[in-house]
C-alpha positions in Angstrom: 26.9 50.5 -22.3 25.8 47.2 -20.8 23.4 44.4 -21.6 22.6 44.2 -17.9 20.0 47.0 -18.5 17.8 46.7 -21.6 17.1 50.2 -22.8 14.4 50.9 -25.4 11.4 53.0 -26.3 7.8 51.8 -26.8 5.4 54.4 -28.1 5.8 57.4 -26.0 7.5 55.6 -23.1 11.2 55.0 -22.5 11.8 51.6 -21.0 14.5 50.4 -18.6 14.5 46.7 -17.9 17.0 45.3 -15.4 18.6 42.3 -16.9 20.9 40.5 -14.5 18.7 37.5 -13.6 21.4 35.3 -11.9 21.9 38.1 -9.4 18.2 38.9 -9.1 19.0 42.1 -11.1 21.2 43.6 -8.4 22.7 46.8 -9.5 26.3 47.2 -10.8 28.1 50.5 -11.4 27.7 50.0 -15.1 23.9 49.5 -14.7 23.6 52.7 -12.7 25.6 54.6 -15.4 23.5 53.1 -18.2 20.2 54.0 -16.5 21.4 57.5 -15.7 22.5 58.1 -19.3 19.2 57.0 -20.7 17.2 59.2 -18.3 19.4 62.2 -19.2 18.8 61.5 -22.9 15.0 61.1 -22.5 14.7 64.2 -20.3 15.4 66.2 -23.5 13.4 64.0 -25.9 9.9 65.4 -26.5 8.8 62.1 -27.9 9.4 60.4 -24.6 6.6 61.3 -22.2 7.1 58.7 -19.4 9.5 56.0 -18.3 8.8 52.4 -17.4 11.1 50.7 -15.0 10.9 46.9 -14.7 13.0 43.7 -14.9 13.5 41.4 -17.8 13.6 37.6 -17.5 13.6 35.7 -14.2 12.8 36.7 -10.7 13.2 40.3 -9.7 12.6 43.2 -9.3 16.0 44.2 -7.9 17.7 42.5 -5.0 20.1 45.4 -4.1 23.5 46.6 -5.0 26.8 45.0 -5.9 27.6 43.7 -2.4 30.6 41.6 -3.5 32.2 44.7 -5.1 31.7 46.7 -1.9 33.2 44.0 0.3 36.2 43.6 -2.0 36.7 47.3 -1.9 36.5 47.4 1.9 39.1 44.6 2.2 41.4 45.5 -0.7 41.4 49.2 -1.7 40.5 51.1 1.4 36.9 51.6 0.2 37.9 53.7 -2.9 35.9 51.7 -5.5 33.1 51.2 -3.0 32.7 54.9 -2.4 32.7 55.4 -6.2 29.8 52.9 -6.5 27.9 54.6 -3.7 28.5 58.1 -5.1 27.2 57.3 -8.6 24.4 55.1 -7.4 23.2 58.0 -5.2 23.4 60.3 -8.2 21.0 58.0 -10.0 18.7 57.9 -7.0 18.6 61.7 -6.9 18.2 62.0 -10.6 15.1 59.8 -10.5 13.7 61.7 -7.5 14.0 65.0 -9.3 13.1 63.7 -12.8 10.7 65.9 -14.8 8.8 63.1 -16.4 6.7 60.4 -14.6 8.5 57.1 -13.9 6.5 53.9 -13.3 8.3 51.2 -11.3 6.9 47.7 -11.5 8.1 46.1 -8.2 7.1 42.6 -9.3 9.4 40.5 -7.1 12.2 41.1 -4.6 12.7 44.8 -4.0 15.5 45.3 -1.5 18.3 47.8 -0.9 19.3 49.2 -4.2 15.9 48.1 -5.6 14.3 50.3 -3.0 16.6 53.2 -4.1 15.4 53.1 -7.7 11.7 52.3 -7.0 10.8 54.8 -4.3 11.7 58.0 -6.2 9.2 57.0 -8.9 5.9 58.8 -9.0 4.1 55.5 -9.6 5.2 52.3 -7.7 3.3 49.2 -8.6 3.3 46.2 -6.2 2.0 42.7 -7.1 1.5 39.4 -5.3 5.2 38.7 -6.0 6.5 41.8 -4.3 8.9 41.3 -1.3 10.1 44.6 0.0 12.9 45.0 2.6 15.9 47.1 3.7 17.9 44.3 5.4 21.2 46.2 5.6 21.7 46.2 9.4 22.1 42.4 9.2 25.3 42.8 7.2 26.7 45.8 9.0 25.4 48.4 6.5 22.5 50.8 6.9 19.3 51.6 4.9 20.9 53.9 2.3 20.0 54.8 -1.3 17.5 57.4 0.1 16.2 54.9 2.7 16.5 57.5 5.4 14.2 59.9 3.6 11.5 57.3 2.7 11.5 55.3 5.9 11.4 58.3 8.2 8.3 59.5 6.4 6.2 56.3 7.0 3.6 56.5 9.8 3.7 55.0 13.2 7.4 54.3 13.4 7.1 51.7 10.7 10.2 53.0 9.1 12.3 52.6 12.2 11.0 49.0 12.6 11.8 48.2 8.9 15.3 49.8 9.2 16.3 47.9 12.3 14.7 44.5 11.8 15.0 44.2 8.0 11.4 42.8 8.0 10.0 41.9 4.6 6.7 43.3 3.4 4.5 41.7 0.7 2.7 43.7 -2.0 -0.5 44.2 0.1 1.6 45.5 3.0 3.5 47.9 0.7 0.2 49.4 -0.5 -1.1 49.7 3.0 2.2 51.5 4.1 2.3 53.8 1.1 5.5 52.3 -0.2 3.5 51.3 -3.3 0.9 53.5 -5.0 -1.0 50.7 -6.8 -1.5 46.9 -6.5 -1.9 45.0 -9.7 -2.0 41.2 -10.3 1.2 40.0 -12.1 -0.9 38.9 -15.1 -2.0 42.5 -15.7 1.4 44.1 -15.9 2.0 43.7 -19.6 -1.3 45.3 -20.4 -0.5 48.1 -18.1 2.8 48.8 -19.7 1.3 48.7 -23.2 -1.4 51.1 -22.3 1.0 53.4 -20.6 3.2 53.5 -23.7 0.1 54.4 -25.8 -1.4 56.9 -23.3 1.3 58.3 -21.0 -1.0 61.1 -20.0 -3.3 58.6 -18.4 -0.9 56.6 -16.2 -2.9 57.1 -13.0 -6.2 56.2 -14.6 -4.7 53.1 -16.3 -3.2 51.8 -13.1 -6.3 52.4 -11.2 -8.5 50.6 -13.8 -6.2 47.5 -13.6 -5.8 47.6 -9.8 -7.4 44.9 -7.6 -8.1 44.8 -3.9 -5.1 43.2 -2.2 -5.3 40.6 0.6 -5.4 42.1 4.1 -2.1 43.7 5.1 -0.7 41.5 7.8 1.5 44.2 9.3 -1.5 46.3 10.1 -2.3 43.9 12.9 1.1 44.7 14.5 1.0 48.5 13.9 0.1 49.4 17.5 2.9 47.2 18.8 5.4 48.7 16.4 4.4 52.2 17.3 4.8 51.4 21.0 8.0 49.4 21.1 9.9 51.3 18.4 8.9 54.8 19.6 12.3 55.9 20.8 15.3 57.1 18.7 17.5 55.5 21.4 18.3 51.9 20.5 18.7 50.8 24.1 15.1 52.0 24.8 13.7 49.9 22.0 15.5 46.8 23.2 14.3 47.5 26.8 10.7 48.0 25.6 10.7 44.7 23.8 12.4 42.8 26.6 9.8 44.1 29.1 6.9 43.0 27.0 5.7 39.5 27.8 4.6 38.6 24.3 5.7 36.2 21.6 5.8 39.0 19.1 8.1 41.2 21.2 10.4 38.2 22.0 10.7 37.4 18.3 11.6 41.0 17.3 14.1 41.2 20.2 15.7 38.0 19.0 15.8 39.4 15.5 17.5 42.6 16.7 20.1 40.4 18.5 21.4 39.3 15.1 21.9 42.8 13.8 25.0 45.1 13.9 24.6 47.3 17.0 26.7 50.0 15.3 24.5 50.2 12.2 21.3 49.9 14.2 22.3 53.1 16.0 23.4 54.6 12.8 20.0 53.9 11.2 18.1 55.5 14.1 20.1 58.7 13.9 19.9 58.6 10.1 16.1 58.5 10.1 15.9 61.1 12.8 18.1 63.5 10.8 16.4 62.7 7.5 13.0 63.5 8.9 14.2 67.1 9.5 15.4 67.6 5.9 13.5 69.4 3.2 15.9 68.7 0.3 16.5 65.1 -1.0 20.0 66.1 -2.1 20.9 67.0 1.5 19.7 63.5 2.5 21.9 61.8 -0.1 24.9 64.0 1.0 24.4 62.7 4.6 24.0 59.1 3.5 27.2 59.3 1.4 29.1 60.5 4.5 27.7 57.6 6.5 28.4 55.1 3.7 32.0 56.3 3.3 32.7 55.6 6.9 30.6 52.4 7.5 32.0 50.7 4.4 35.5 50.5 5.9 34.5 49.8 9.5 34.8 46.1 10.7 31.1 45.2 10.7 30.5 45.5 7.0 33.1 43.0 5.7 32.3 40.7 8.7 28.6 40.9 8.1 28.9 40.1 4.4 31.2 37.2 5.3 28.9 35.7 7.8 25.6 36.2 6.0 26.4 36.1 2.3 29.9 34.6 1.6 30.2 31.8 4.2 26.5 31.7 5.2 27.4 30.8 8.7 25.1 33.4 10.2 27.6 34.1 13.1 28.9 37.7 12.6 31.2 38.9 15.3 30.2 42.6 15.6 32.6 45.3 16.7 31.5 46.8 19.0 29.6 43.7 20.1 27.0 45.6 22.2 24.8 48.7 21.8 26.4 50.2 24.9 29.8 49.9 23.1 28.6 52.2 20.3 29.4 55.6 21.6 28.0 59.0 20.6 31.5 60.0 19.6 31.7 57.1 17.1 28.4 58.1 15.6 29.5 61.7 15.4 32.6 60.5 13.4 30.4 58.5 11.0 28.1 61.4 10.4 30.7 64.1 10.2 31.2 66.1 6.9 33.8 64.7 4.5 37.0 66.6 3.6 36.7 69.4 1.0 36.3 67.9 -2.5 35.1 64.5 -1.2 31.4 65.3 -0.5 28.6 63.8 -2.6 27.3 66.0 -5.4 24.2 65.5 -7.7 24.6 65.0 -11.4 24.9 68.3 -13.1 21.8 69.0 -15.1 
């Protein structure tokens, strides 16, 4: 296995601690496999009643997936190893979503991309004053995957569309307000919470409620009406026009933010969320997201976005197509189309 995930049991709880501090615990393929294997083992272990998911030393919780691996794959092997990463990471996401025992995710720190994918399937999602939640993928020519379509499309007031397009960061109080977190605990109560859950896994809800505190006001609540109004359409051009027509500092700021994002993947994200909202089976959502990922990975915007934002840090990506109008419905149809027989995503066999 790997020492990048610390796997143990404590009382009646299995424990998965992400342990890649220099990368803010971003997920590698080996980490996904290790977590999945432990969950499979605990599913059949009557002594394990619940699972605790957190991070070990350093800042966390989980900053995403292995972006460097994905970019290398896009540039050097036609996306083969990148698709393998997406496929198996999505299997872990689905395994957690359908898991028969409660999982408690402690989102104590940066929770982005792949970190969203492993926290949102959990029955209990604990935010703290350290939580910073975001799906910033459109800024690097990717899209809010790992189940993001399912979760974001089910937030109220078009908040999901706003988060998917802008990559806006929410703090712990905002996560609780939005329903992204189920509880808000101060950081210094987390170890007590974990110890009590290990002793009394039948009382998780009560333990978390007893240790919860009232968070600060959720700042995003003050912008909820503006978000619902300006991000109401599933047509990207309509959103841009609405922001441009509004004579407010807030609208100008959000319009400027969208101007830095990949037009292709903004349109992909809007269609993704619209399609996800219609689905009733999470596996169907992951199958759709894998189709998108397989295509977007090898399109120009992803390697270029990672270069500009992460590798060179120049912040000047040259998007292709460069404008929303250049992203045709035909291109979107190709990105969302079924994969050839034998290449579609499949869940882990139980």
